[in-house]
VEXGUZA-248729 format. One record per residue (C-alpha): x negated, z, y negated; residue in one letter. Coordinates in steps of 0.25 Angstrom, whole numbers, plus 2048, in hexadecimal, padded with zeros to 3 digits. Layout:
BEGIN
[r [X Z Y] "A"]
...
END
This chain:
BEGIN
[r [800 800 800] "M"]
[r [7F5 804 7F7] "S"]
[r [7ED 7F7 7FA] "S"]
[r [7F9 7EE 7F7] "R"]
[r [7FA 7F6 7E9] "R"]
[r [7EC 7F3 7E6] "D"]
[r [7ED 7E4 7EA] "D"]
[r [7F9 7E3 7E1] "T"]
[r [7F1 7E9 7D5] "L"]
[r [7E5 7E0 7D8] "E"]
[r [7EF 7D4 7D8] "G"]
[r [7F5 7D8 7CB] "K"]
[r [7E7 7DB 7C5] "L"]
[r [7E3 7CD 7C9] "Q"]
[r [7EF 7C7 7C3] "L"]
[r [7EC 7CE 7B6] "L"]
[r [7DD 7C9 7B6] "I"]
[r [7E1 7BB 7B9] "E"]
[r [7EC 7BB 7AE] "A"]
[r [7E2 7BF 7A3] "V"]
[r [7DE 7B3 79B] "I"]
[r [7D5 7B8 790] "D"]
[r [7CA 7BE 799] "Y"]
[r [7C3 7B7 7A5] "G"]
[r [7C3 7C1 7B0] "I"]
[r [7BD 7BF 7BD] "F"]
[r [7B5 7C5 7C9] "I"]
[r [7A7 7C2 7CD] "L"]
[r [7A1 7C6 7DB] "D"]
[r [794 7CE 7DB] "P"]
[r [78B 7C1 7D9] "Q"]
[r [794 7BC 7CD] "G"]
[r [79C 7B2 7D4] "F"]
[r [7AB 7B1 7CE] "I"]
[r [7B5 7B6 7D8] "M"]
[r [7C2 7B6 7CF] "S"]
[r [7C7 7AF 7C2] "W"]
[r [7D2 7B2 7B9] "N"]
[r [7DA 7A9 7AF] "T"]
[r [7D3 7AE 7A3] "G"]
[r [7C5 7AA 7AA] "A"]
[r [7CB 79C 7AC] "E"]
[r [7D0 79B 79E] "K"]
[r [7C3 7A1 798] "L"]
[r [7B9 799 7A1] "K"]
[r [7C0 78D 7A5] "G"]
[r [7BE 78E 7B4] "Y"]
[r [7CA 78F 7BE] "K"]
[r [7C8 79A 7C9] "A"]
[r [7C6 78F 7D4] "S"]
[r [7BA 789 7CB] "E"]
[r [7B3 796 7C8] "I"]
[r [7B5 7A0 7D4] "I"]
[r [7A9 7A1 7DC] "G"]
[r [79F 79D 7D1] "R"]
[r [795 7A6 7CA] "H"]
[r [79A 7AC 7BD] "F"]
[r [78D 7A7 7B6] "S"]
[r [794 79A 7B5] "T"]
[r [79A 79F 7A8] "F"]
[r [78C 7A2 7A2] "Y"]
[r [784 799 79A] "S"]
[r [778 792 7A1] "P"]
[r [76E 79B 798] "E"]
[r [775 7A8 79D] "A"]
[r [775 7A4 7AB] "V"]
[r [766 7A0 7AA] "A"]
[r [763 7AE 7A5] "S"]
[r [76B 7B5 7B0] "G"]
[r [775 7BB 7A7] "W"]
[r [781 7BA 7B0] "P"]
[r [77A 7C2 7BB] "E"]
[r [775 7CC 7B1] "E"]
[r [783 7CF 7AD] "E"]
[r [787 7D2 7BB] "L"]
[r [77B 7DB 7BC] "R"]
[r [77E 7E2 7B0] "R"]
[r [78D 7E4 7B4] "A"]
[r [788 7EB 7C1] "V"]
[r [77E 7F3 7B9] "R"]
[r [787 7F7 7AD] "D"]
[r [795 7F7 7B4] "G"]
[r [799 7EC 7AA] "R"]
[r [793 7E1 7A1] "V"]
[r [799 7DB 795] "E"]
[r [793 7CE 78E] "D"]
[r [796 7C4 784] "E"]
[r [790 7B6 784] "G"]
[r [793 7A7 786] "W"]
[r [79A 7A3 793] "R"]
[r [79D 795 798] "I"]
[r [7AA 78F 79C] "R"]
[r [7AD 784 7A6] "K"]
[r [7AD 779 79C] "D"]
[r [79F 77E 797] "G"]
[r [7A4 784 78A] "S"]
[r [79F 791 786] "R"]
[r [7A7 79E 781] "F"]
[r [7A2 7AC 77D] "W"]
[r [7A6 7B6 788] "A"]
[r [7A7 7C5 789] "N"]
[r [7A4 7C8 797] "V"]
[r [7A6 7D5 79F] "T"]
[r [7A1 7D6 7AE] "I"]
[r [7A4 7E3 7B6] "T"]
[r [79F 7E5 7C4] "P"]
[r [7A9 7E8 7CF] "I"]
[r [7A6 7F1 7DA] "Y"]
[r [7AD 7F3 7E8] "G"]
[r [7B2 801 7ED] "D"]
[r [7A4 802 7F4] "D"]
[r [79D 800 7E6] "G"]
[r [798 7F2 7EA] "V"]
[r [798 7E8 7DF] "L"]
[r [7A3 7DE 7E2] "T"]
[r [7A2 7D5 7D6] "G"]
[r [7A5 7D5 7C7] "Y"]
[r [7B1 7D4 7BE] "A"]
[r [7AE 7CB 7B2] "K"]
[r [7B7 7CA 7A5] "V"]
[r [7B4 7BF 79B] "T"]
[r [7BA 7BD 78D] "R"]
[r [7B9 7B1 784] "D"]
[r [7B4 7B7 776] "L"]
[r [7B0 7A9 770] "T"]
[r [7B9 7AA 764] "E"]
[r [7B5 7B8 762] "R"]
[r [7A6 7B5 762] "R"]
[r [7A9 7A9 759] "A"]
[r [7B0 7B2 74F] "H"]
[r [7A4 7BC 750] "E"]
[r [79A 7B1 74E] "E"]
[r [7A2 7AC 742] "Q"]
[r [7A2 7BB 73D] "L"]
[r [793 7BD 73F] "R"]
[r [790 7B0 738] "A"]
[r [799 7B4 72D] "S"]
[r [792 7C1 72C] "E"]
[r [785 7BA 72D] "E"]
[r [788 7B1 722] "R"]
[r [78E 7BC 719] "F"]
[r [781 7C4 71C] "R"]
[r [778 7B9 718] "L"]
[r [781 7B7 70C] "L"]
[r [780 7C5 708] "V"]
[r [771 7C6 70A] "E"]
[r [76F 7B9 702] "S"]
[r [777 7BE 6F6] "V"]
[r [76E 7C1 6EA] "R"]
[r [777 7C4 6DF] "D"]
[r [77D 7D0 6E6] "Y"]
[r [777 7DC 6EE] "A"]
[r [77F 7DD 6FB] "I"]
[r [77C 7E7 705] "F"]
[r [782 7F1 70F] "M"]
[r [782 800 70F] "L"]
[r [785 809 71B] "D"]
[r [78F 814 71A] "P"]
[r [784 81D 714] "D"]
[r [780 813 709] "G"]
[r [773 80F 710] "I"]
[r [76F 800 70E] "V"]
[r [771 7F8 71A] "R"]
[r [770 7E9 715] "S"]
[r [76A 7E2 709] "W"]
[r [76C 7D4 704] "N"]
[r [763 7CB 6FB] "A"]
[r [76B 7CF 6EF] "G"]
[r [769 7DD 6F1] "A"]
[r [75A 7DB 6F2] "Q"]
[r [75A 7D2 6E5] "A"]
[r [763 7DD 6DE] "T"]
[r [75D 7EA 6E2] "K"]
[r [74F 7E6 6E6] "G"]
[r [74E 7EC 6F4] "Y"]
[r [74B 7E4 700] "T"]
[r [754 7E6 70C] "A"]
[r [749 7EE 713] "D"]
[r [747 7F7 707] "E"]
[r [756 7FB 705] "I"]
[r [75D 7FA 713] "I"]
[r [75F 808 718] "G"]
[r [75E 80F 70A] "R"]
[r [76A 815 703] "H"]
[r [771 80C 6F8] "F"]
[r [76F 817 6EE] "S"]
[r [761 811 6EC] "A"]
[r [768 807 6E2] "F"]
[r [76E 811 6D9] "Y"]
[r [768 818 6CD] "T"]
[r [763 826 6CF] "P"]
[r [76E 82B 6C6] "E"]
[r [779 824 6CF] "D"]
[r [772 82A 6DB] "R"]
[r [773 838 6D5] "E"]
[r [781 837 6D2] "S"]
[r [785 832 6E0] "G"]
[r [78A 824 6DC] "K"]
[r [785 81D 6E8] "P"]
[r [78D 826 6F1] "A"]
[r [799 825 6E8] "R"]
[r [799 816 6E9] "G"]
[r [799 817 6F8] "L"]
[r [7A5 821 6F8] "R"]
[r [7AD 818 6EF] "T"]
[r [7AA 80C 6F8] "A"]
[r [7AF 814 704] "I"]
[r [7BC 819 6FD] "A"]
[r [7C0 80C 6F5] "D"]
[r [7B9 802 6FE] "G"]
[r [7B0 7FD 6F3] "R"]
[r [7A8 802 6E7] "M"]
[r [7A4 7FA 6DB] "E"]
[r [79B 7FF 6D1] "D"]
[r [792 7FA 6C5] "E"]
[r [785 802 6C1] "G"]
[r [776 802 6C1] "W"]
[r [76F 800 6CE] "R"]
[r [760 802 6D1] "V"]
[r [757 7F7 6D7] "R"]
[r [74B 7FA 6E0] "K"]
[r [741 7F9 6D4] "D"]
[r [749 803 6CD] "G"]
[r [750 7FA 6C3] "S"]
[r [75F 7FB 6C1] "V"]
[r [769 7F0 6C0] "F"]
[r [778 7F0 6BD] "W"]
[r [780 7EE 6CA] "A"]
[r [78E 7EB 6CF] "D"]
[r [78F 7F2 6DC] "V"]
[r [79A 7F1 6E7] "V"]
[r [79A 7FA 6F3] "I"]
[r [7A4 7F7 6FE] "T"]
[r [7A7 800 70A] "A"]
[r [7A6 7F9 718] "I"]
[r [7AF 7FE 723] "R"]
[r [7AF 7FB 732] "G"]
[r [7BC 7F7 739] "R"]
[r [7C0 805 73B] "T"]
[r [7BE 809 72C] "G"]
[r [7B1 810 72E] "E"]
[r [7A7 80E 723] "L"]
[r [79B 806 727] "I"]
[r [794 804 71A] "G"]
[r [795 7FE 70C] "F"]
[r [793 7F0 706] "A"]
[r [78C 7F0 6F9] "K"]
[r [78B 7E5 6EF] "V"]
[r [783 7E6 6E2] "T"]
[r [782 7DC 6D7] "R"]
[r [778 7DD 6CC] "D"]
[r [780 7DD 6BF] "M"]
[r [775 7E0 6B5] "T"]
[r [775 7D2 6AE] "E"]
[r [784 7D2 6AE] "R"]
[r [784 7E0 6A8] "R"]
[r [77A 7DB 69D] "R"]
[r [782 7CF 69A] "F"]
[r [78F 7D8 699] "A"]
[r [787 7E1 68F] "E"]
[r [782 7D5 687] "L"]
[r [791 7D0 687] "E"]
[r [796 7DD 682] "R"]
[r [78A 7DE 677] "S"]
[r [78E 7CF 673] "S"]
[r [79C 7D3 672] "Q"]
[r [798 7DF 669] "M"]
[r [78F 7D7 661] "M"]
[r [79A 7CC 65F] "N"]
[r [7A3 7D7 65A] "E"]
[r [798 7DD 651] "F"]
[r [796 7CF 64B] "L"]
[r [7A5 7CD 649] "A"]
[r [7A5 7DA 641] "M"]
[r [798 7D7 63A] "L"]
[r [79E 7C9 636] "A"]
[r [7AA 7D0 631] "H"]
[r [7A3 7DA 629] "E"]
[r [79A 7CF 623] "L"]
[r [7A5 7C6 61F] "R"]
[r [7AC 7D1 617] "N"]
[r [7A1 7D2 60D] "P"]
[r [79E 7C3 60E] "L"]
[r [7AD 7C0 60A] "A"]
[r [7AD 7C5 5FC] "P"]
[r [79F 7BF 5FA] "M"]
[r [7A4 7B2 5FE] "R"]
[r [7B0 7B4 5F5] "N"]
[r [7A7 7B8 5E9] "A"]
[r [79F 7AB 5EB] "V"]
[r [7AC 7A3 5EC] "T"]
[r [7B0 7A9 5DF] "V"]
[r [7A3 7A5 5D8] "M"]
[r [7A4 797 5DE] "Q"]
[r [7B2 796 5D8] "L"]
[r [7AE 79B 5CA] "E"]
[r [7A4 794 5C2] "S"]
[r [797 79B 5C0] "L"]
[r [78F 796 5B4] "P"]
[r [782 79C 5B8] "S"]
[r [77A 793 5C2] "P"]
[r [773 79F 5C7] "A"]
[r [780 7A6 5CB] "L"]
[r [785 799 5D1] "R"]
[r [778 799 5D9] "N"]
[r [77A 7A7 5DE] "C"]
[r [788 7A4 5E1] "R"]
[r [784 798 5EA] "D"]
[r [779 7A1 5F1] "I"]
[r [783 7AB 5F4] "I"]
[r [78D 7A1 5F9] "D"]
[r [782 79B 603] "R"]
[r [77D 7A8 608] "Q"]
[r [78B 7AD 60A] "L"]
[r [78E 7A0 612] "T"]
[r [781 7A3 61A] "H"]
[r [785 7B1 61D] "V"]
[r [793 7AD 621] "T"]
[r [78E 7A3 62B] "R"]
[r [785 7AD 631] "L"]
[r [790 7B6 633] "V"]
[r [799 7AB 639] "D"]
[r [78D 7A6 642] "D"]
[r [78B 7B5 648] "L"]
[r [79A 7B5 64B] "L"]
[r [79A 7A7 651] "D"]
[r [78E 7AA 65A] "I"]
[r [795 7B7 65F] "G"]
[r [7A2 7AF 662] "R"]
[r [79A 7A4 669] "L"]
[r [793 7AD 673] "T"]
[r [7A0 7B4 677] "T"]
[r [7A8 7A7 678] "G"]
[r [7B1 7AA 66D] "K"]
[r [7AF 79D 664] "V"]
[r [7BB 794 666] "K"]
[r [7BC 786 661] "L"]
[r [7C8 781 65A] "H"]
[r [7C7 773 65C] "K"]
[r [7CE 767 655] "E"]
[r [7CB 759 651] "L"]
[r [7C0 75A 647] "V"]
[r [7B9 750 63E] "R"]
[r [7AA 751 63F] "V"]
[r [7A9 74D 630] "G"]
[r [7B1 759 62C] "E"]
[r [7A8 762 634] "V"]
[r [79C 75C 62D] "V"]
[r [7A1 75D 61F] "S"]
[r [7A5 76B 621] "R"]
[r [798 76F 627] "S"]
[r [790 767 61C] "V"]
[r [798 76E 611] "E"]
[r [796 77C 617] "T"]
[r [787 77A 618] "V"]
[r [785 772 60B] "G"]
[r [781 77E 603] "P"]
[r [776 782 60D] "L"]
[r [771 774 60D] "V"]
[r [771 773 5FE] "E"]
[r [76A 780 5FC] "S"]
[r [75E 77B 605] "R"]
[r [75E 76D 5FD] "R"]
[r [760 766 60A] "H"]
[r [766 758 60B] "S"]
[r [772 756 614] "L"]
[r [777 749 619] "T"]
[r [783 747 621] "V"]
[r [786 73A 62A] "D"]
[r [794 739 62F] "L"]
[r [79A 72D 637] "P"]
[r [7A4 724 62F] "E"]
[r [7AF 727 639] "Q"]
[r [7B4 736 63B] "P"]
[r [7B0 73D 648] "I"]
[r [7B9 747 64E] "Y"]
[r [7B5 752 658] "V"]
[r [7BE 75D 65F] "D"]
[r [7B8 76A 65A] "G"]
[r [7B9 776 651] "D"]
[r [7B7 772 643] "A"]
[r [7B1 77F 63F] "T"]
[r [7A8 780 64A] "R"]
[r [7A3 772 649] "L"]
[r [7A0 775 63A] "S"]
[r [799 781 63E] "Q"]
[r [790 779 648] "I"]
[r [78C 76F 63D] "L"]
[r [78A 77A 632] "Q"]
[r [780 781 63B] "N"]
[r [778 774 63D] "L"]
[r [778 771 62E] "L"]
[r [774 780 62B] "I"]
[r [769 77F 635] "N"]
[r [764 772 62F] "A"]
[r [765 778 621] "A"]
[r [75E 785 625] "K"]
[r [752 77F 62D] "Y"]
[r [74F 773 624] "T"]
[r [746 776 618] "P"]
[r [74C 775 60A] "E"]
[r [74F 766 606] "G"]
[r [750 761 614] "G"]
[r [759 757 61A] "R"]
[r [765 759 623] "I"]
[r [76E 74E 629] "A"]
[r [77B 750 630] "L"]
[r [780 744 639] "K"]
[r [78C 742 641] "V"]
[r [78E 737 64B] "E"]
[r [797 734 657] "A"]
[r [792 72D 664] "A"]
[r [797 72D 672] "D"]
[r [7A2 736 670] "G"]
[r [79A 741 669] "L"]
[r [798 744 65A] "V"]
[r [78A 748 657] "M"]
[r [787 751 64A] "T"]
[r [779 752 647] "S"]
[r [772 75B 63C] "V"]
[r [763 757 639] "S"]
[r [759 75D 630] "D"]
[r [74B 75B 62C] "N"]
[r [748 76A 62D] "G"]
[r [73E 772 635] "R"]
[r [743 76D 642] "G"]
[r [743 773 650] "I"]
[r [738 776 65A] "A"]
[r [73B 76F 668] "P"]
[r [73C 77D 66E] "D"]
[r [746 782 664] "D"]
[r [750 776 666] "L"]
[r [759 77E 670] "E"]
[r [755 78D 66C] "T"]
[r [75B 78B 65D] "I"]
[r [769 78A 664] "F"]
[r [767 798 66A] "E"]
[r [76D 7A4 663] "L"]
[r [765 7AB 658] "F"]
[r [75A 7A1 65B] "K"]
[r [753 799 650] "Q"]
[r [748 78E 652] "G"]
[r [73A 793 651] "V"]
[r [734 78C 645] "H"]
[r [727 78D 63D] "E"]
[r [72F 790 630] "T"]
[r [737 79D 62F] "P"]
[r [745 79D 634] "H"]
[r [751 79B 62B] "E"]
[r [75B 7A7 62A] "S"]
[r [766 7A7 635] "G"]
[r [76A 7AD 642] "L"]
[r [767 7A2 64B] "G"]
[r [775 79F 64F] "I"]
[r [77A 793 648] "G"]
[r [774 789 652] "L"]
[r [779 791 65E] "T"]
[r [787 791 658] "L"]
[r [786 782 655] "A"]
[r [782 77F 663] "R"]
[r [78D 788 669] "S"]
[r [798 782 661] "L"]
[r [793 774 664] "A"]
[r [794 777 673] "E"]
[r [7A2 77D 671] "M"]
[r [7A6 770 66B] "H"]
[r [7A1 768 678] "G"]
[r [795 764 670] "G"]
[r [786 767 66F] "M"]
[r [77C 76A 664] "L"]
[r [76D 767 666] "E"]
[r [761 767 65D] "A"]
[r [756 75D 65B] "R"]
[r [749 75E 654] "S"]
[r [73B 756 654] "P"]
[r [735 764 652] "G"]
[r [732 76E 647] "P"]
[r [732 769 639] "G"]
[r [739 75C 63D] "Q"]
[r [747 75F 63B] "G"]
[r [752 761 645] "S"]
[r [760 75B 649] "T"]
[r [76C 762 64F] "F"]
[r [776 75A 656] "T"]
[r [784 75E 65A] "F"]
[r [78C 755 663] "R"]
[r [79A 757 667] "M"]
[r [7A5 74D 66D] "P"]
[r [7AD 745 663] "V"]
[r [7BC 748 664] "A"]
[r [7C4 73E 66D] "D"]
[r [7CD 73A 661] "T"]
[r [7CD 73C 652] "A"]
[r [7DC 73F 651] "V"]
[r [7E3 73B 644] "G"]
[r [7DE 739 636] "S"]
[r [7D7 744 62F] "E"]
[r [7DF 74D 626] "A"]
[r [7E2 749 619] "A"]
[r [7DB 74F 60D] "A"]
[r [7D9 75E 60E] "A"]
[r [7E4 767 609] "T"]
[r [7E1 76B 5FA] "E"]
[r [7E2 779 5F6] "A"]
[r [7F0 77E 5F3] "D"]
[r [7F1 77E 5E4] "K"]
[r [7FD 788 5E4] "T"]
[r [7F9 796 5DF] "V"]
[r [7F9 7A0 5EA] "R"]
[r [7FA 7AF 5EA] "R"]
[r [7F0 7B5 5F3] "V"]
[r [7ED 7C3 5F7] "M"]
[r [7E0 7C7 5FC] "V"]
[r [7DF 7D4 605] "V"]
[r [7D1 7D9 608] "D"]
[r [7CB 7E7 609] "D"]
[r [7BD 7E1 604] "N"]
[r [7C0 7E1 5F5] "R"]
[r [7B5 7D7 5F2] "D"]
[r [7BB 7CD 5FC] "A"]
[r [7C9 7CF 5F7] "A"]
[r [7C5 7CE 5E9] "D"]
[r [7BC 7C1 5EB] "T"]
[r [7C7 7BB 5F3] "T"]
[r [7D1 7BD 5E9] "T"]
[r [7C8 7B8 5DE] "A"]
[r [7C6 7AB 5E6] "I"]
[r [7D5 7A9 5E8] "L"]
[r [7D7 7AB 5D9] "R"]
[r [7CC 7A0 5D6] "L"]
[r [7D3 797 5E0] "L"]
[r [7E0 798 5D7] "G"]
[r [7E8 7A2 5DF] "N"]
[r [7EE 7AF 5DB] "Q"]
[r [7E7 7BA 5E3] "A"]
[r [7E7 7C9 5E4] "E"]
[r [7E0 7D2 5EE] "C"]
[r [7E2 7DF 5F5] "A"]
[r [7D7 7E8 5FC] "Y"]
[r [7E0 7EE 607] "T"]
[r [7EC 7EB 60F] "G"]
[r [7F4 7F6 607] "R"]
[r [7F0 7F0 5FA] "E"]
[r [7F4 7E2 5FF] "A"]
[r [802 7E7 602] "L"]
[r [803 7ED 5F4] "E"]
[r [7FD 7E0 5EE] "L"]
[r [808 7D8 5F5] "A"]
[r [813 7DF 5ED] "K"]
[r [80E 7D9 5E0] "R"]
[r [807 7CD 5E5] "F"]
[r [80E 7C3 5ED] "R"]
[r [803 7BB 5F5] "A"]
[r [805 7AE 5FD] "N"]
[r [7F7 7AF 603] "V"]
[r [7F0 7BB 608] "V"]
[r [7E1 7BC 60C] "F"]
[r [7E0 7C9 615] "M"]
[r [7D4 7D0 61A] "D"]
[r [7D6 7D5 628] "I"]
[r [7CD 7E1 62A] "A"]
[r [7D2 7EA 61F] "M"]
[r [7D2 7F9 620] "P"]
[r [7E0 800 621] "G"]
[r [7EA 7F4 622] "M"]
[r [7E2 7E8 628] "D"]
[r [7E5 7DA 625] "G"]
[r [7EF 7D8 630] "F"]
[r [7F7 7E4 62D] "E"]
[r [7F7 7E0 61E] "T"]
[r [7FC 7D2 620] "L"]
[r [808 7D8 629] "R"]
[r [80B 7E1 61E] "A"]
[r [80B 7D6 613] "L"]
[r [813 7CD 61B] "R"]
[r [81D 7D7 61D] "A"]
[r [820 7D8 60E] "Q"]
[r [82B 7CF 608] "P"]
[r [826 7C2 604] "G"]
[r [818 7C3 60B] "W"]
[r [81D 7BE 619] "A"]
[r [817 7B0 617] "N"]
[r [80A 7B4 610] "V"]
[r [7FE 7AB 614] "F"]
[r [7F4 7B5 61A] "A"]
[r [7E5 7B2 61C] "I"]
[r [7DD 7BC 624] "A"]
[r [7CF 7BE 61D] "V"]
[r [7C5 7C5 626] "T"]
[r [7B7 7C6 62B] "G"]
[r [7BC 7C3 63A] "F"]
[r [7BC 7B4 63C] "G"]
[r [7BD 7B1 64B] "T"]
[r [7C8 7A9 651] "Q"]
[r [7CD 7B5 657] "D"]
[r [7CE 7BC 649] "D"]
[r [7D5 7B0 644] "K"]
[r [7DF 7B0 64F] "K"]
[r [7E1 7BF 64D] "R"]
[r [7E4 7BD 63E] "T"]
[r [7ED 7B1 640] "L"]
[r [7F5 7B9 64B] "A"]
[r [7F7 7C4 641] "A"]
[r [7FE 7BB 637] "G"]
[r [7F3 7B6 62E] "F"]
[r [7F4 7A7 62A] "D"]
[r [7E5 7A5 628] "G"]
[r [7D7 7AB 62B] "H"]
[r [7CB 7AC 622] "L"]
[r [7BD 7B2 627] "T"]
[r [7B5 7B9 61D] "K"]
[r [7AD 7B4 615] "P"]
[r [7B8 7AA 611] "V"]
[r [7B4 79C 60D] "E"]
[r [7BB 797 601] "L"]
[r [7C0 78A 609] "D"]
[r [7C6 792 614] "A"]
[r [7CD 79B 60A] "L"]
[r [7D3 78F 602] "V"]
[r [7D7 788 60F] "A"]
[r [7E0 794 613] "L"]
[r [7E5 795 605] "L"]
[r [7E9 786 606] "N"]
[r [7F0 789 614] "Q"]
[r [7F8 794 60D] "S"]
[r [7FF 78A 604] "S"]
[r [80E 78A 604] "G"]
[r [80E 798 60A] "L"]
[r [815 7A3 603] "S"]
END
């Protein structure tokens, strides 16, 4: 009865083994010949039972393995150790190879005699391929990490000991792998940071939050310090246990220096803007006083000469202030061009007129050569005039008195070329490019002229902003020089030129001037009266409101930065009074950037004048106010 139960169990076990298709399961005799064969073995190796039973199991091994005696060695080890497990390439019936996991277990009879072996084989080809891909990926990643030079990338064990080291780490910190692996990463911290426990805190933060990021000073092997951006990431195993840290460090010293320079540059630009405002306040009444003297007839030739000297020097100082502001705006990208269709001849006329007094004072001859047909460009008329004025001023300054200056405009191949030539001191070959650098002047035998060395820098920058270029040529010192500005001709010259310029409105205007600088207020009022206007002034916002009760103005010149009620508040209060809603308001201020102008227009002003005010600009806005009440 017991024997029949055993037979039944053995039969069921055999059926179970034969039904397994994912494993090759078969029996070998003591010499390694195959005695049984299941469905999984047939599927895995390709042999039917009738084809393989009775053959030696070494059939499945590669010729190299058979030649080395490895199949027999596996049987010996199975007997010796009670079991042997191996992985390696095996051969199918069709000659194809697969990666096999093999387990061989010896089988003994009741008397302890070896009766054979049970052999289980599993196809792990896909798993091995995946592992190979993973290993290859890890190897590529390792090579990538090791080759990175811009970042220090290395591993720490859970205690903070350095366990790997890449080329970037060596370049950044100065240690070779042999010198640093095995040491604690606190070696990179300053003594103060080590004493305060910063390295340990960084690891604790990484453990608690998953990562820690920090910026601070770190120490190289040679003792020098650098500003570092550091990221420490906790690395955990599959079960969540901490196995170490990945640490990435980047040298940010240069970026920190640039950021500090940018902050310093911003502070300098703000200082220059404030300086320009403070300089323009005293310049404004001085300019107005000169204008009054120009409008009045002065019988004394000596006084007229003094007046003209003051006028020229005021123009020079004003230009220096404007250049300082412009160079600050250029370096921060704040110069915006307001392009329109511009006739080059108008730019030339405006520039020559502006520079005329300087040219005459040095007794130069200036010739202007313009094409018969008008040439148009797409540009900012004010900035184009600034380019040409700087070139003419440069020629006048660096040409000995009584020299010759020639301005020529010509068009060819879609470009307009404006050149300014002189017979002055010339330029050394090594200086042809350096003269365009900020605060640089060419090195000459004769002493330098006064100036900040920014005019040509501004001119070239503005030329390039117009899509053009500015270059200098000279045969050498003492042989004169030529500056040529090239830019594209406009695609079309739209419409005819405007008719004659608008003449000044002859209607008598009532003008109120409000400025806390009494000299500026008084001189502006005097100029307006000399121009035929009724003008009164007030020195504070409160005084302006009182004046408005007895003097009904249709134009107001309003200073912005006044103590107490500033210009914005005063204008709002004026326009709130009966009959003042439509007063034409002109902001007069030392702040003259485009943002400043946008701010005053947004606040309700109809015009904006920058101190010191040019007479032409003042008259133009008076003309614009015509018809308004």
